[in-house]
C-alpha positions, 0 to 999 in steps of 0.5 A, a space after each residue: 505543491 500538493 501531490 496526489 499522495 498527500 490526499 491519502 492518510 495511512 494507518 499502522 498498528 500492530 493489528 493492521 493498516 489502514 487507508 484512508 482517502 476522501 474520494 474512496 472507501 476505507 480500506 484496512 488490510 489485518 496483518 494476520 491475513 495477508 496472503 499476497 503483496 504487489 506493485 502496480 505501476 501506472 503511467 498515470 501520474 502526474 495527476 494519480 500516483 504511478 507506483 502503489 504497494 498492494 497488500 491483499 488478503 482472503 477477507 481484507 486488503 489494501 492499495 499504498 500510493 508511493 510518496 504517502 506518509 506512512 508507505 515506508 514504514 509499511 514497506 518497511 514491515 512488509 520486506 521482513 516478511 519471510 519469503 519477500 524479495 523486491 527482485 521477484 515482487 510481482 508488478 502489474 
């Protein structure tokens, strides 16, 4: 069964992470611009993703739904940032 997360395409490079979706503008976060990491939890499932990893910078940013191919790769990268602690990660 197709999931809403299946429509997202995540591209990860040494310089950026890009999120593409057919119904939204492409979002890009440049790693050197990363200022904040947030989790957004919703009750929109099963029609929309419930958990989103939000990466925000001063001049760039993106949101990545949990379950998307590439989510774990991005999470592995940001979880290694100095000061990252899932227990204290702000959730909206």
